[in-house]
N, CA, C and O atoms as a GROMACS GRO file, in nm:
protein
  276
    1MET      N    1  12.260  -6.714  12.284
    1MET     CA    2  12.349  -6.613  12.228
    1MET      C    3  12.434  -6.554  12.340
    1MET      O    4  12.396  -6.559  12.458
    2ALA      N    5  12.545  -6.500  12.303
    2ALA     CA    6  12.639  -6.445  12.400
    2ALA      C    7  12.588  -6.313  12.457
    2ALA      O    8  12.526  -6.233  12.387
    3HIS      N    9  12.616  -6.292  12.582
    3HIS     CA   10  12.584  -6.166  12.647
    3HIS      C   11  12.714  -6.091  12.670
    3HIS      O   12  12.810  -6.147  12.724
    4ILE      N   13  12.718  -5.966  12.630
    4ILE     CA   14  12.840  -5.888  12.648
    4ILE      C   15  12.839  -5.829  12.788
    4ILE      O   16  12.744  -5.762  12.829
    5GLY      N   17  12.945  -5.855  12.860
    5GLY     CA   18  12.958  -5.800  12.995
    5GLY      C   19  13.022  -5.662  12.984
    5GLY      O   20  12.970  -5.574  12.917
    6GLY      N   21  13.135  -5.645  13.049
    6GLY     CA   22  13.204  -5.518  13.045
    6GLY      C   23  13.296  -5.509  12.924
    6GLY      O   24  13.337  -5.611  12.869
    7SER      N   25  13.328  -5.388  12.885
    7SER     CA   26  13.422  -5.368  12.775
    7SER      C   27  13.525  -5.267  12.820
    7SER      O   28  13.491  -5.163  12.876
    8GLY      N   29  13.651  -5.297  12.797
    8GLY     CA   30  13.756  -5.206  12.842
    8GLY      C   31  13.890  -5.253  12.794
    8GLY      O   32  13.899  -5.325  12.694
    9GLU      N   33  13.995  -5.213  12.863
    9GLU     CA   34  14.130  -5.250  12.822
    9GLU      C   35  14.149  -5.401  12.820
    9GLU      O   36  14.225  -5.453  12.738
   10ARG      N   37  14.082  -5.469  12.908
   10ARG     CA   38  14.103  -5.614  12.920
   10ARG      C   39  14.024  -5.690  12.814
   10ARG      O   40  14.043  -5.811  12.800
   11GLY      N   41  13.938  -5.623  12.741
   11GLY     CA   42  13.865  -5.689  12.634
   11GLY      C   43  13.717  -5.702  12.666
   11GLY      O   44  13.669  -5.652  12.767
   12GLU      N   45  13.647  -5.770  12.578
   12GLU     CA   46  13.504  -5.790  12.595
   12GLU      C   47  13.481  -5.925  12.661
   12GLU      O   48  13.545  -6.024  12.626
   13ASN      N   49  13.390  -5.927  12.755
   13ASN     CA   50  13.363  -6.049  12.830
   13ASN      C   51  13.229  -6.106  12.786
   13ASN      O   52  13.124  -6.044  12.808
   14TYR      N   53  13.231  -6.223  12.724
   14TYR     CA   54  13.109  -6.290  12.681
   14TYR      C   55  13.078  -6.401  12.780
   14TYR      O   56  13.166  -6.482  12.812
   15GLN      N   57  12.956  -6.405  12.828
   15GLN     CA   58  12.922  -6.506  12.927
   15GLN      C   59  12.800  -6.588  12.884
   15GLN      O   60  12.711  -6.539  12.816
   16SER      N   61  12.800  -6.712  12.924
   16SER     CA   62  12.685  -6.800  12.903
   16SER      C   63  12.676  -6.893  13.022
   16SER      O   64  12.758  -6.886  13.113
   17LYS      N   65  12.578  -6.980  13.021
   17LYS     CA   66  12.564  -7.075  13.131
   17LYS      C   67  12.683  -7.170  13.136
   17LYS      O   68  12.714  -7.226  13.241
   18GLN      N   69  12.750  -7.189  13.022
   18GLN     CA   70  12.863  -7.283  13.017
   18GLN      C   71  12.990  -7.224  13.074
   18GLN      O   72  13.082  -7.297  13.110
   19GLY      N   73  12.997  -7.092  13.083
   19GLY     CA   74  13.120  -7.031  13.131
   19GLY      C   75  13.137  -6.895  13.066
   19GLY      O   76  13.039  -6.834  13.024
   20SER      N   77  13.258  -6.847  13.059
   20SER     CA   78  13.281  -6.716  12.999
   20SER      C   79  13.411  -6.716  12.920
   20SER      O   80  13.503  -6.793  12.949
   21ILE      N   81  13.416  -6.630  12.821
   21ILE     CA   82  13.540  -6.612  12.746
   21ILE      C   83  13.567  -6.464  12.733
   21ILE      O   84  13.474  -6.383  12.726
   22ILE      N   85  13.692  -6.430  12.731
   22ILE     CA   86  13.731  -6.290  12.719
   22ILE      C   87  13.797  -6.270  12.583
   22ILE      O   88  13.888  -6.344  12.546
   23ILE      N   89  13.751  -6.170  12.511
   23ILE     CA   90  13.809  -6.139  12.381
   23ILE      C   91  13.894  -6.014  12.396
   23ILE      O   92  13.847  -5.911  12.446
   24GLN      N   93  14.017  -6.023  12.353
   24GLN     CA   94  14.106  -5.907  12.358
   24GLN      C   95  14.145  -5.868  12.216
   24GLN      O   96  14.184  -5.953  12.136
   25ARG      N   97  14.134  -5.740  12.185
   25ARG     CA   98  14.174  -5.692  12.054
   25ARG      C   99  14.316  -5.637  12.065
   25ARG      O  100  14.337  -5.526  12.115
   26LEU      N  101  14.410  -5.714  12.018
   26LEU     CA  102  14.550  -5.672  12.022
   26LEU      C  103  14.610  -5.694  11.884
   26LEU      O  104  14.699  -5.778  11.868
   27GLY      N  105  14.562  -5.620  11.785
   27GLY     CA  106  14.605  -5.642  11.648
   27GLY      C  107  14.544  -5.772  11.600
   27GLY      O  108  14.442  -5.772  11.530
   28ARG      N  109  14.607  -5.882  11.637
   28ARG     CA  110  14.543  -6.012  11.617
   28ARG      C  111  14.448  -6.032  11.733
   28ARG      O  112  14.475  -5.990  11.846
   29VAL      N  113  14.337  -6.095  11.706
   29VAL     CA  114  14.236  -6.111  11.809
   29VAL      C  115  14.256  -6.243  11.881
   29VAL      O  116  14.273  -6.348  11.817
   30THR      N  117  14.255  -6.239  12.011
   30THR     CA  118  14.272  -6.361  12.090
   30THR      C  119  14.148  -6.384  12.174
   30THR      O  120  14.104  -6.296  12.247
   31VAL      N  121  14.093  -6.503  12.165
   31VAL     CA  122  13.981  -6.542  12.250
   31VAL      C  123  14.038  -6.635  12.357
   31VAL      O  124  14.088  -6.743  12.325
   32VAL      N  125  14.030  -6.594  12.481
   32VAL     CA  126  14.085  -6.674  12.589
   32VAL      C  127  13.969  -6.733  12.669
   32VAL      O  128  13.885  -6.659  12.720
   33THR      N  129  13.964  -6.864  12.680
   33THR     CA  130  13.857  -6.926  12.757
   33THR      C  131  13.896  -6.935  12.904
   33THR      O  132  14.003  -6.983  12.939
   34ASN      N  133  13.806  -6.888  12.988
   34ASN     CA  134  13.828  -6.895  13.133
   34ASN      C  135  13.799  -7.034  13.186
   34ASN      O  136  13.871  -7.085  13.272
   35GLU      N  137  13.693  -7.095  13.135
   35GLU     CA  138  13.652  -7.226  13.182
   35GLU      C  139  13.651  -7.319  13.062
   35GLU      O  140  13.546  -7.349  13.006
   36VAL      N  141  13.770  -7.363  13.024
   36VAL     CA  142  13.790  -7.435  12.899
   36VAL      C  143  13.699  -7.557  12.886
   36VAL      O  144  13.639  -7.579  12.781
   37ARG      N  145  13.688  -7.634  12.991
   37ARG     CA  146  13.613  -7.759  12.980
   37ARG      C  147  13.462  -7.736  12.974
   37ARG      O  148  13.388  -7.822  12.927
   38ARG      N  149  13.418  -7.620  13.021
   38ARG     CA  150  13.275  -7.596  13.029
   38ARG      C  151  13.224  -7.504  12.919
   38ARG      O  152  13.104  -7.488  12.901
   39ILE      N  153  13.316  -7.442  12.845
   39ILE     CA  154  13.273  -7.343  12.746
   39ILE      C  155  13.201  -7.411  12.630
   39ILE      O  156  13.238  -7.520  12.587
   40SER      N  157  13.099  -7.345  12.581
   40SER     CA  158  13.019  -7.398  12.472
   40SER      C  159  13.087  -7.371  12.338
   40SER      O  160  13.121  -7.256  12.307
   41VAL      N  161  13.105  -7.475  12.259
   41VAL     CA  162  13.162  -7.458  12.125
   41VAL      C  163  13.068  -7.371  12.042
   41VAL      O  164  13.114  -7.289  11.962
   42HIS      N  165  12.938  -7.387  12.062
   42HIS     CA  166  12.840  -7.307  11.991
   42HIS      C  167  12.858  -7.158  12.021
   42HIS      O  168  12.848  -7.074  11.932
   43LEU      N  169  12.884  -7.127  12.147
   43LEU     CA  170  12.905  -6.987  12.186
   43LEU      C  171  13.027  -6.930  12.117
   43LEU      O  172  13.023  -6.818  12.066
   44VAL      N  173  13.135  -7.006  12.115
   44VAL     CA  174  13.257  -6.960  12.048
   44VAL      C  175  13.230  -6.937  11.900
   44VAL      O  176  13.276  -6.839  11.842
   45ASN      N  177  13.155  -7.028  11.837
   45ASN     CA  178  13.124  -7.015  11.695
   45ASN      C  179  13.037  -6.894  11.666
   45ASN      O  180  13.055  -6.828  11.564
   46CYS      N  181  12.942  -6.864  11.755
   46CYS     CA  182  12.858  -6.745  11.738
   46CYS      C  183  12.943  -6.619  11.738
   46CYS      O  184  12.924  -6.530  11.655
   47ILE      N  185  13.036  -6.613  11.831
   47ILE     CA  186  13.125  -6.497  11.839
   47ILE      C  187  13.216  -6.493  11.716
   47ILE      O  188  13.239  -6.386  11.659
   48ALA      N  189  13.266  -6.609  11.676
   48ALA     CA  190  13.355  -6.616  11.560
   48ALA      C  191  13.285  -6.563  11.436
   48ALA      O  192  13.346  -6.491  11.356
   49ASP      N  193  13.158  -6.598  11.418
   49ASP     CA  194  13.083  -6.551  11.302
   49ASP      C  195  13.075  -6.399  11.300
   49ASP      O  196  13.094  -6.336  11.196
   50GLU      N  197  13.048  -6.339  11.417
   50GLU     CA  198  13.039  -6.194  11.425
   50GLU      C  199  13.173  -6.129  11.391
   50GLU      O  200  13.178  -6.028  11.320
   51TRP      N  201  13.281  -6.187  11.443
   51TRP     CA  202  13.412  -6.127  11.421
   51TRP      C  203  13.460  -6.147  11.278
   51TRP      O  204  13.533  -6.064  11.225
   52ARG      N  205  13.419  -6.258  11.215
   52ARG     CA  206  13.455  -6.278  11.075
   52ARG      C  207  13.391  -6.173  10.986
   52ARG      O  208  13.449  -6.131  10.886
   53LYS      N  209  13.270  -6.130  11.023
   53LYS     CA  210  13.202  -6.025  10.947
   53LYS      C  211  13.286  -5.897  10.948
   53LYS      O  212  13.280  -5.818  10.853
   54GLN      N  213  13.362  -5.878  11.053
   54GLN     CA  214  13.449  -5.760  11.064
   54GLN      C  215  13.589  -5.790  11.008
   54GLN      O  216  13.681  -5.709  11.020
   55ARG      N  217  13.602  -5.907  10.946
   55ARG     CA  218  13.728  -5.949  10.884
   55ARG      C  219  13.844  -5.953  10.984
   55ARG      O  220  13.957  -5.914  10.953
   56LEU      N  221  13.814  -6.001  11.104
   56LEU     CA  222  13.917  -6.018  11.205
   56LEU      C  223  13.944  -6.166  11.223
   56LEU      O  224  13.853  -6.248  11.214
   57ARG      N  225  14.069  -6.200  11.247
   57ARG     CA  226  14.103  -6.339  11.273
   57ARG      C  227  14.088  -6.366  11.422
   57ARG      O  228  14.114  -6.278  11.505
   58ILE      N  229  14.047  -6.486  11.453
   58ILE     CA  230  14.024  -6.521  11.592
   58ILE      C  231  14.105  -6.644  11.628
   58ILE      O  232  14.108  -6.742  11.553
   59SER      N  233  14.170  -6.639  11.741
   59SER     CA  234  14.238  -6.758  11.791
   59SER      C  235  14.178  -6.793  11.927
   59SER      O  236  14.141  -6.705  12.004
   60VAL      N  237  14.171  -6.920  11.954
   60VAL     CA  238  14.116  -6.966  12.081
   60VAL      C  239  14.225  -7.040  12.157
   60VAL      O  240  14.292  -7.127  12.102
   61LEU      N  241  14.241  -7.005  12.282
   61LEU     CA  242  14.338  -7.072  12.368
   61LEU      C  243  14.264  -7.182  12.442
   61LEU      O  244  14.184  -7.155  12.532
   62VAL      N  245  14.290  -7.306  12.404
   62VAL     CA  246  14.223  -7.420  12.464
   62VAL      C  247  14.326  -7.510  12.530
   62VAL      O  248  14.415  -7.563  12.463
   63ALA      N  249  14.315  -7.526  12.659
   63ALA     CA  250  14.407  -7.610  12.736
   63ALA      C  251  14.553  -7.575  12.706
   63ALA      O  252  14.637  -7.664  12.691
   64GLY      N  253  14.580  -7.446  12.696
   64GLY     CA  254  14.717  -7.401  12.674
   64GLY      C  255  14.763  -7.405  12.530
   64GLY      O  256  14.875  -7.363  12.500
   65LYS      N  257  14.679  -7.455  12.439
   65LYS     CA  258  14.716  -7.462  12.298
   65LYS      C  259  14.632  -7.364  12.218
   65LYS      O  260  14.510  -7.358  12.234
   66GLN      N  261  14.699  -7.288  12.132
   66GLN     CA  262  14.628  -7.187  12.054
   66GLN      C  263  14.587  -7.245  11.919
   66GLN      O  264  14.666  -7.312  11.853
   67ARG      N  265  14.463  -7.219  11.878
   67ARG     CA  266  14.422  -7.261  11.745
   67ARG      C  267  14.335  -7.152  11.683
   67ARG      O  268  14.262  -7.082  11.752
   68TRP      N  269  14.346  -7.140  11.551
   68TRP     CA  270  14.268  -7.038  11.479
   68TRP      C  271  14.133  -7.093  11.443
   68TRP      O  272  14.119  -7.209  11.405
   69ILE      N  273  14.031  -7.008  11.455
   69ILE     CA  274  13.897  -7.047  11.413
   69ILE      C  275  13.843  -6.944  11.317
   69ILE      O  276  13.731  -6.956  11.268
   0.00000   0.00000   0.00000
């Protein structure tokens, strides 16, 4: 499961052994992967499930391309 690091203006930082992703709440929610090739799809999906419960849309920036999950 994801561990929440710091929370602030820059967003919430979720970290795992595979890498880390930063979630920013800017009206539309953007999930930016820091280590795209190493990030766990399972980790992203766990976070996506939580955010869907809050009825927020999530986009993931993967290799410079944005996609909605």
